[in-house]
C-alpha positions as CSV (number, residue, x, y, z in Angstrom):
1,X,10.9,10.3,4.5
2,X,10.5,7.1,2.8
3,X,10.8,3.8,5.3
4,X,14.4,2.1,5.2
5,X,13.9,-1.3,4.3
6,X,16.9,-3.8,5.5
7,X,18.0,-6.1,2.7
8,X,19.2,-8.6,5.3
9,X,15.8,-8.9,6.4
10,X,15.6,-12.1,3.9
11,X,17.9,-14.6,2.4
12,X,19.8,-13.3,-0.6
13,X,20.9,-15.1,-3.1
14,X,22.3,-12.9,-6.0
15,X,21.6,-13.8,-9.5
16,X,24.8,-14.1,-12.2
17,X,22.6,-13.4,-15.1
18,X,20.7,-10.1,-14.3
19,X,17.8,-8.6,-16.1
20,X,18.6,-4.9,-16.9
21,X,16.1,-2.0,-16.7
22,X,18.0,1.1,-18.0
23,X,16.7,4.5,-16.7
24,X,18.1,7.7,-17.4
25,X,18.4,9.6,-14.1
26,X,17.3,7.0,-11.8
27,X,19.7,5.5,-9.8
28,X,18.7,2.7,-6.8
29,X,21.0,2.3,-3.5
30,X,20.7,-0.8,-1.3
31,X,17.8,-0.8,1.2
32,X,16.3,2.2,-0.2
33,X,13.0,1.1,-2.6
34,X,12.0,2.8,-6.1
35,X,8.5,2.7,-7.4
36,X,7.9,2.5,-11.2
37,X,5.6,2.5,-13.5
38,X,6.3,0.1,-16.1
39,X,4.2,0.2,-19.5
40,X,6.6,-0.9,-22.5
41,X,6.1,-4.3,-23.9
42,X,9.5,-5.6,-23.4
43,X,9.8,-4.7,-19.5
44,X,6.4,-6.1,-18.9
45,X,8.0,-9.0,-20.8
46,X,10.6,-8.5,-18.0
47,X,9.2,-8.4,-15.3
48,X,6.8,-11.8,-15.9
49,X,10.1,-13.3,-15.9
50,X,11.4,-11.9,-13.3
51,X,8.6,-12.8,-11.2
52,X,8.9,-16.5,-11.9
53,X,12.7,-16.1,-11.7
54,X,13.8,-14.9,-8.3
55,X,12.6,-11.3,-8.6
56,X,15.8,-9.1,-9.0
57,X,16.6,-6.4,-11.5
58,X,19.2,-4.5,-12.5
59,X,18.6,-0.6,-12.4
60,X,21.4,1.3,-14.7
61,X,21.7,4.6,-15.8
62,X,21.8,5.2,-19.4
63,X,24.4,7.6,-21.0
64,X,25.0,9.4,-24.3
65,X,25.2,7.6,-27.3
66,X,24.4,4.4,-29.2
67,X,21.1,3.4,-30.5
68,X,17.7,4.8,-29.0
69,X,16.7,1.5,-28.5
70,X,19.8,0.5,-27.2
71,X,21.4,3.1,-25.3
72,X,25.2,3.0,-23.7
73,X,25.0,2.0,-19.8
74,X,26.8,3.5,-17.0
75,X,29.3,0.8,-15.6
76,X,27.4,0.5,-12.4
77,X,24.2,0.1,-11.1
78,X,21.9,-1.1,-8.3
79,X,20.3,-4.4,-7.5
80,X,16.5,-4.2,-6.8
81,X,14.2,-7.2,-5.7
82,X,10.7,-7.2,-6.2
83,X,8.5,-6.0,-3.2
84,X,5.3,-5.3,-4.7
85,X,3.9,-5.1,-8.6
86,X,0.1,-5.0,-9.1
87,X,-1.3,-4.7,-12.6
88,X,-3.7,-1.8,-13.8
89,X,-6.8,-2.0,-16.0
90,X,-4.8,-0.4,-19.3
91,X,-2.2,-3.6,-18.9
92,X,0.8,-1.5,-16.8
93,X,2.6,-2.5,-14.3
94,X,3.1,-0.6,-10.9
95,X,5.9,-2.3,-8.9
96,X,8.1,-1.5,-5.9
97,X,11.7,-2.3,-5.5
98,X,14.1,-2.8,-2.8
99,X,17.7,-2.2,-3.5
100,X,19.9,-4.7,-2.5
101,X,23.2,-4.4,-3.5
102,X,25.0,-2.4,-6.0
103,X,26.8,-4.3,-9.0
104,X,29.3,-3.6,-11.7
105,X,28.3,-4.4,-15.4
106,X,31.1,-7.0,-16.7
107,X,29.3,-7.4,-20.1
108,X,26.3,-7.7,-21.8
109,X,25.1,-11.4,-22.9
110,X,23.5,-12.8,-25.4
111,X,20.1,-13.4,-24.6
112,X,16.4,-14.2,-26.7
113,X,14.6,-11.6,-24.3
114,X,13.2,-8.4,-25.7
115,X,15.3,-6.9,-22.9
116,X,19.0,-6.8,-22.0
117,X,20.3,-8.9,-19.5
118,X,23.9,-8.6,-18.1
119,X,27.0,-10.6,-16.4
120,X,27.2,-8.8,-12.7
121,X,29.9,-8.3,-10.5
122,X,28.8,-7.9,-6.9
123,X,32.3,-8.4,-5.2
124,X,33.3,-4.4,-5.3
125,X,30.2,-3.9,-2.8
126,X,30.2,-6.9,-1.0
127,X,29.4,-4.2,2.0
128,X,26.0,-3.3,0.7
129,X,24.8,-6.8,2.3
130,X,25.8,-6.0,5.4
131,X,23.9,-3.4,7.6
132,X,24.0,0.6,6.9
133,X,26.6,2.3,9.0
134,X,26.1,6.1,9.9
135,X,28.9,8.5,7.8
136,X,30.6,10.8,9.8
137,X,29.6,14.2,9.3
138,X,27.5,16.7,11.0
139,X,24.0,16.9,10.5
140,X,23.5,20.4,11.0
141,X,26.0,21.0,8.2
142,X,24.0,19.2,5.5
143,X,21.0,20.1,6.6
144,X,21.9,24.3,6.7
145,X,23.6,23.2,2.5
146,X,20.2,22.1,1.6
147,X,18.3,24.6,2.8
148,X,20.3,27.4,1.3
149,X,20.3,25.1,-2.0
150,X,16.1,24.3,-2.0
151,X,15.6,27.8,-1.3
152,X,17.6,29.2,-4.3
153,X,15.6,26.4,-6.6
154,X,12.4,27.4,-4.9
155,X,11.9,23.5,-3.6
156,X,9.8,22.5,-0.6
157,X,10.9,20.1,2.2
158,X,9.7,18.4,5.4
159,X,12.3,19.4,7.1
160,X,11.0,17.6,10.3
161,X,11.2,14.3,8.5
162,X,14.9,15.5,7.1
163,X,16.0,16.1,11.1
164,X,14.5,13.4,12.4
165,X,15.8,10.7,9.7
166,X,19.0,8.9,10.4
167,X,21.8,10.6,8.5
168,X,22.7,7.4,6.1
169,X,19.1,7.2,4.8
170,X,18.9,10.8,4.7
171,X,22.0,11.0,2.3
172,X,20.7,7.7,0.6
173,X,17.3,8.8,0.1
174,X,18.6,12.5,-1.1
175,X,20.9,11.0,-3.4
176,X,18.2,8.9,-5.2
177,X,15.3,11.6,-5.2
178,X,16.8,15.4,-5.1
179,X,17.0,17.0,-8.3
180,X,20.7,16.2,-9.2
181,X,21.8,15.7,-12.8
182,X,22.8,12.3,-13.9
183,X,26.2,12.0,-13.8
184,X,26.3,13.4,-10.5
185,X,23.8,10.9,-9.4
186,X,26.0,8.0,-10.7
187,X,29.0,9.6,-8.6
188,X,26.9,9.2,-5.7
189,X,25.8,5.8,-6.2
190,X,29.5,4.8,-6.8
191,X,30.7,6.7,-3.8
192,X,32.6,3.9,-1.8
193,X,30.7,4.1,1.6
194,X,28.4,6.6,3.4
195,X,31.0,9.2,4.5
196,X,32.1,9.1,1.1
197,X,28.6,9.8,-0.3
198,X,28.3,12.5,2.5
199,X,31.1,14.2,1.4
200,X,30.5,13.9,-1.9
201,X,26.9,15.6,-1.4
202,X,27.8,18.3,0.6
203,X,30.3,19.3,-2.1
204,X,27.8,19.2,-5.0
205,X,25.4,21.1,-2.5
206,X,28.0,23.8,-2.4
207,X,29.0,23.9,-5.7
208,X,25.5,24.6,-6.9
209,X,25.1,27.5,-4.2
210,X,28.2,29.1,-5.2
211,X,26.7,29.0,-8.8
212,X,23.4,30.4,-7.9
213,X,22.1,34.4,-8.1
214,X,22.2,34.3,-4.0
215,X,26.2,33.5,-4.1
216,X,28.0,31.0,-1.8
217,X,26.8,29.8,1.4
218,X,28.5,31.9,4.5
């Protein structure tokens, strides 16, 4: 499992004009990290600006529809703070974002930049700035579902790390990294709290196990 970074370890000042990095199939939850390989010129430009202006980027999923160069966006995304960046010899940026808070996209703003900028609303997710609480639920039940699903999908995992990780971290990292469809990832992102996210994940896993060739979990 990846290390957990506490967003409360530094002063938090979230921007009222948020540069957007639209990504299909990717979410960022508070306290988690997201590595990215950035190569498109408009997002290289964005990172140059972000490094000067506070270091925050909005990760938000695309939705079907819209122009391929300007796709429709989900209504909720995650703000990441730029933690690490490295420029490669061929001009790409390898960066790491640390999740700080979720946000609701209020509207997109007119911008002279080549990348999209939005007005975010953080108020529905004020608890994201507090230390994470452990969800109410049984670890063994979650691990049982994961093992059955991974077996059905022929996936591998470091089960010792999964058993040792705090439940909130386990659920959030699985929400970001397990091979869920983008719609399920979005639902996990928007879950109100850790317990709701755990319950949703267990429901999603049970549905996939029931739909697999091996049948339902006993």
